[in-house]
C-alpha positions in Angstrom: 24.1 124.8 73.4 22.3 121.8 73.9 23.2 118.4 72.9 21.8 118.7 69.3 20.8 115.3 68.5 17.7 113.7 70.5 19.5 110.5 71.4 22.6 112.3 73.3 20.3 114.6 75.0 18.7 111.3 76.4 23.0 110.0 76.5 23.1 113.2 78.7 20.4 113.4 80.9 20.6 109.8 81.9 24.7 110.2 82.5 23.6 113.0 85.4 48.0 133.6 59.7 48.6 136.5 61.7 51.2 137.5 63.6 51.7 138.2 67.1 54.2 138.9 69.8 55.5 136.4 71.5 53.7 135.5 74.9 55.8 137.0 77.8 56.6 134.7 80.4 56.9 136.5 84.0 59.3 133.9 85.7 58.6 130.4 87.4 54.7 129.9 88.8 53.9 131.4 92.0 54.6 129.6 95.6 50.7 129.4 96.0 49.5 129.5 92.3 46.2 127.8 93.7 45.9 131.2 96.3 46.6 133.3 93.8 44.9 132.2 90.9 41.5 132.6 93.9 42.8 136.3 94.2 42.6 137.1 90.6 39.6 135.5 90.1 38.3 137.4 92.5 40.1 140.7 91.7 39.6 140.5 87.3 36.6 140.7 85.9 35.1 137.2 84.3 32.8 137.4 81.1 31.7 133.9 80.2 30.2 133.8 76.8 27.9 131.0 77.1 25.7 129.7 80.2 22.5 128.4 79.5 20.6 128.9 82.8 17.9 130.1 80.8 16.7 126.7 79.1 17.9 125.2 82.3 14.6 127.5 84.1 12.5 127.0 81.0 12.1 123.7 81.5 11.4 123.4 85.3 8.8 125.9 85.1 6.2 125.6 88.1 2.3 125.5 87.1 2.2 129.3 87.0 4.9 129.7 85.0 7.3 130.8 87.6 10.7 129.0 88.3 11.2 126.2 90.2 14.7 127.3 91.3 15.7 130.4 92.2 19.5 130.4 91.6 20.0 134.0 93.9 20.2 131.2 96.2 22.4 128.3 96.4 20.8 125.2 94.3 20.8 121.4 94.2 20.9 120.9 90.1 22.2 123.1 87.8 26.3 124.8 87.3 25.2 127.9 88.0 24.1 129.5 90.9 24.4 133.4 92.6 26.6 131.9 95.8 29.0 130.0 93.1 29.4 132.8 91.1 30.1 134.6 93.6 32.9 131.9 94.8 34.3 131.2 91.4 34.1 135.3 90.4 31.8 135.5 87.8 30.8 138.6 86.8 28.9 138.7 84.1 27.9 135.0 82.5 26.3 136.2 78.4 23.2 133.8 79.4 22.2 131.7 76.6 18.7 132.1 74.6 18.5 128.7 73.4 16.3 128.6 70.8 16.2 124.4 69.9 16.1 123.4 65.9 13.1 121.7 66.0 10.7 124.8 66.6 12.5 125.9 62.7 9.1 123.8 62.0 6.8 126.4 63.1 6.5 129.9 62.3 6.9 131.9 64.8 7.3 129.6 67.2 11.4 130.1 67.5 10.8 134.1 67.9 8.2 133.3 70.8 10.2 131.4 72.8 13.3 133.6 72.4 11.3 136.8 74.3 9.9 134.5 76.5 13.1 133.3 77.7 14.3 137.1 77.5 11.2 138.1 79.7 12.2 135.4 82.4 15.9 136.8 82.7 14.7 140.3 83.2 12.4 139.1 85.3 15.5 136.9 87.8 17.4 140.6 88.0 14.4 142.0 89.5 13.9 139.8 91.8 17.2 139.9 93.2 18.2 143.7 92.3 20.8 143.5 95.0 22.5 140.4 93.4 22.0 140.5 90.0 21.6 143.1 86.9 21.1 143.5 83.1 23.9 144.3 81.5 23.5 145.6 77.6 27.2 147.1 77.3 30.1 147.2 78.5 30.0 150.2 80.5 27.1 148.6 82.2 28.5 145.6 83.2 31.6 147.1 84.8 29.0 149.4 86.6 27.6 146.1 87.8 30.8 144.4 89.1 32.1 147.9 90.7 28.4 147.2 92.3 29.1 143.9 93.6 26.4 141.9 91.4 26.4 139.5 88.7 25.3 140.7 85.4 23.5 138.8 82.6 24.2 139.7 79.3 22.3 138.1 76.9 23.0 136.1 73.4 21.0 134.8 70.9 21.5 130.5 70.2 20.1 130.2 67.4 19.5 132.7 64.4 16.0 131.2 63.6 14.7 133.4 66.1 14.8 136.3 63.7 12.2 134.0 61.6 12.6 135.6 58.0 12.8 139.6 59.5 15.8 141.1 59.4 13.6 143.7 61.7 13.8 141.3 64.4 17.5 142.2 64.7 17.0 145.7 65.8 14.1 144.4 68.0 15.8 141.9 69.8 18.7 144.7 69.9 16.1 146.1 72.0 15.4 143.8 74.7 19.3 143.7 75.1 20.7 140.9 73.3 24.2 141.5 72.5 25.3 138.8 70.2 23.4 136.1 68.0 24.9 132.8 66.6 23.6 132.3 63.8 22.8 128.5 63.4 22.4 125.4 66.3 21.7 121.8 65.3 20.6 122.5 62.2 20.6 124.6 58.8 18.4 127.4 58.8 16.9 130.4 56.8 20.6 131.9 57.4 22.9 129.5 57.0 24.3 125.8 57.5 25.6 123.8 60.7 28.1 122.8 61.2 25.8 119.5 62.9 23.2 119.2 59.7 24.1 116.1 57.9 24.2 115.4 53.9 23.9 117.6 51.7 23.6 121.4 53.3 21.2 123.9 52.2 23.0 126.9 51.2 27.0 126.2 51.3 27.5 128.4 53.4 24.9 131.8 53.9 22.1 132.5 52.9 21.1 135.5 51.2 19.2 136.5 54.3 22.1 135.4 56.9 24.4 138.1 54.5 21.6 141.1 55.4 21.4 140.1 59.1 25.3 140.1 59.6 24.9 143.4 57.8 22.0 144.8 59.9 23.7 143.1 63.1 27.0 145.2 62.3 24.4 148.3 62.3 22.5 148.1 65.7 25.7 146.8 67.5 25.3 143.2 67.9 28.2 141.0 67.9 27.9 138.3 65.1 28.7 134.7 67.1 30.1 131.8 64.2 30.1 129.0 67.2 28.0 126.3 65.5 28.5 127.1 62.1 29.9 125.4 59.3 33.1 126.3 57.9 32.1 127.6 54.5 29.4 129.3 56.6 32.5 131.0 58.8 34.2 131.5 55.8 31.1 134.3 54.5 30.3 135.3 57.8 34.4 136.6 57.6 33.7 138.4 54.3 30.5 139.8 55.0 31.2 141.4 59.4 32.9 144.8 58.9 33.4 144.0 62.5 35.1 141.4 64.3 33.1 138.7 65.6 33.0 136.3 67.9 33.0 131.9 68.7 30.9 131.8 72.1 31.3 128.8 72.9 34.4 126.7 71.1 37.3 124.7 71.2 40.4 123.3 69.0 40.1 121.5 66.4 43.4 120.3 66.8 42.7 118.2 69.2 38.9 116.7 67.8 40.3 115.9 64.2 36.7 115.9 62.2 34.7 117.8 64.8 33.4 120.7 62.7 31.9 122.2 65.6 35.1 122.8 67.4 37.7 125.6 65.0 40.2 124.6 62.6 43.5 126.5 63.4 42.5 127.7 59.3 39.3 129.8 61.1 41.4 130.2 64.1 43.7 132.5 62.3 40.8 134.0 60.4 38.8 135.0 63.3 41.9 136.4 65.1 42.8 138.7 61.6 39.5 139.8 61.8 40.0 141.2 65.5 37.7 138.5 66.9 38.0 136.3 70.5 37.6 132.5 70.5 36.3 131.4 73.4 36.7 128.4 74.6 33.8 125.9 75.3 34.6 123.5 78.5 32.6 120.5 77.4 34.5 117.3 77.5 33.0 116.3 74.5 34.9 119.8 73.4 38.2 118.8 74.5 38.8 115.3 74.8 39.1 113.1 70.9 38.5 109.9 74.1 35.2 111.4 74.5 34.0 112.2 70.7 35.0 108.5 70.3 32.9 107.5 73.5 29.9 109.0 72.1 29.7 108.5 68.7 31.0 104.3 69.8 27.6 104.5 72.3 25.4 106.2 70.0 26.2 103.8 67.3 24.9 101.0 69.5 22.6 102.6 71.4 21.0 102.9 67.7 21.3 99.4 67.4 19.4 98.5 70.2 16.7 100.9 69.0 16.2 99.2 65.4 17.1 95.4 66.9 14.0 96.2 69.4 11.8 98.8 66.9 11.8 101.1 69.6 11.4 104.7 69.8 14.6 107.0 71.5 12.2 108.4 74.1 11.0 104.2 74.9 12.0 103.2 78.8 14.0 100.4 77.4 16.4 102.9 75.8 16.9 104.6 79.0 17.7 101.9 81.1 20.0 100.5 78.0 22.4 103.8 78.1 22.4 103.4 81.9 23.5 100.2 81.8 26.1 100.7 78.9 27.4 103.7 80.3 28.0 101.9 84.2 29.9 99.6 82.4 32.0 102.4 80.0 32.5 105.3 81.9 32.9 108.8 79.6 36.6 109.6 79.7 35.8 113.1 81.2 38.5 115.9 80.4 40.3 117.2 83.6 40.6 121.5 83.9 44.7 121.0 82.4 42.5 120.0 78.7 40.9 123.6 79.0 44.3 125.3 78.9 45.7 123.3 76.7 43.0 125.0 74.4 43.8 127.9 75.6 47.3 127.6 75.0 46.2 126.1 71.7 44.5 129.4 70.3 47.8 131.4 72.0 50.5 130.0 69.9 48.5 130.2 66.9 47.2 134.1 67.0 48.1 135.5 70.6 46.6 136.2 74.0 44.9 138.7 72.6 42.2 136.4 70.4 40.7 134.0 73.3 38.3 134.0 76.1 35.8 131.2 78.4 33.0 129.6 76.7 32.7 127.3 79.2 28.5 126.4 78.2 27.5 125.7 81.8 24.2 124.3 81.9 24.1 123.2 78.5 26.7 119.9 78.3 25.6 117.8 80.5 27.6 115.7 83.0 30.7 116.1 80.9 32.4 119.0 82.0 36.1 118.5 83.3 37.4 117.7 87.2 38.2 121.0 88.5 36.0 122.5 86.6 31.9 121.2 87.6 30.6 124.9 87.8 30.8 128.1 87.9 32.9 128.5 91.3 36.1 127.0 89.9 37.0 129.6 87.2 39.6 130.3 90.2 41.5 126.4 89.5 42.0 127.5 85.7 43.7 130.7 87.1 45.8 128.4 88.9 46.7 125.8 86.1 47.9 128.9 83.6 49.6 130.3 86.8 51.6 127.2 87.1 52.8 127.5 83.2 53.8 130.9 83.2 51.1 132.9 82.1 50.9 136.7 84.0 48.0 138.5 85.4 47.8 141.1 82.6 47.8 138.0 79.9 45.2 136.4 82.4 42.9 139.8 82.5 42.6 139.8 78.4 41.4 136.3 78.6 38.9 136.8 81.7 37.5 139.9 79.8 39.7 141.9 78.5 39.2 140.5 74.8 35.3 140.4 74.8 35.1 143.6 76.2 37.3 144.9 73.2 35.3 143.1 70.3 31.7 144.1 72.4 32.9 147.6 72.8 34.0 147.8 68.8 30.8 146.7 67.8 29.1 149.3 69.8 31.2 152.0 68.6 30.7 150.6 65.5 26.6 151.1 65.2 24.6 154.1 63.4 21.1 154.9 62.9 
């Protein structure tokens, strides 16, 4: 998810009802939960529903269009590279094909960027065939893991990549895309966004959006409801014949009024459809204090801009934000807060409907203490082990649940 508002983008850059069986606990936590967490992270397959590596690299291309970071080696910046993925036990990151909402204003621009980012992911895999491989199916992902490779699955973030053509759904399926997030930070031709300000355009899914959902069901692409307005999610659930995912969303229970997170009602509805809620790691998704901090900074920065008659890109604005943040440190979440969101979903709908969708490389310096990059999944496993989760439950969280949905959507595809 790149942050949706231009000012918040500057902030981040500057700051660098569903019945279920009760959860079965397996006695006290292990004596060395940290070691057990590391062991399980490396033995279980870990799928992360959303990592923004492609756009991170796209923003820093060299003069010949080549990436200036080599993610097959340890990188100085960013949240993902091969060595850290291996350290953390990450097997299948869904590479986000992120399409900024502003491109929706220019016909053809969204699809062109999507194709170029897919080209980039393919090049990354070809350049390091001993480390990376594409994964177009669950079977391919499992095979890559057996061969010691990190799988690149792909999901499009913002259905504007389809432009106004249902036929582009099949085009992107052929290119290896296995989920599409229907909107991003603004209403588009498919439906309404949770971030859109003012009156929504469609009051849910558009007529084209309903056709797209049906076509995604037909070709075998998972429907992703992250970023959608509540009404749009409800209509997706009514329209789709297959379970859906929320690739990187957390629980509104902890952030009341933040529509980008999922309400308890919607979590239950997604689970009733057989779907999975994949918990995002950004502090703004996890803590009300982080939400309040961002709102206060945004209000004071906008007041500064208006008083001085500046544009948002003016260096004085960046200096103001830098000073403000030094005086009002950002309230970062902790790894335990991610576990709280996971547990909330489990209490509502059971262990079969929760997964991981970090948003690494998409939320800037707002990641939790203890989950700073892809090397840190074992730390989350440690916390859950300490809370009484067992191996079978962690396997479902790590990959089993999203693999179930992916397989079901694959199996239902038809010519």
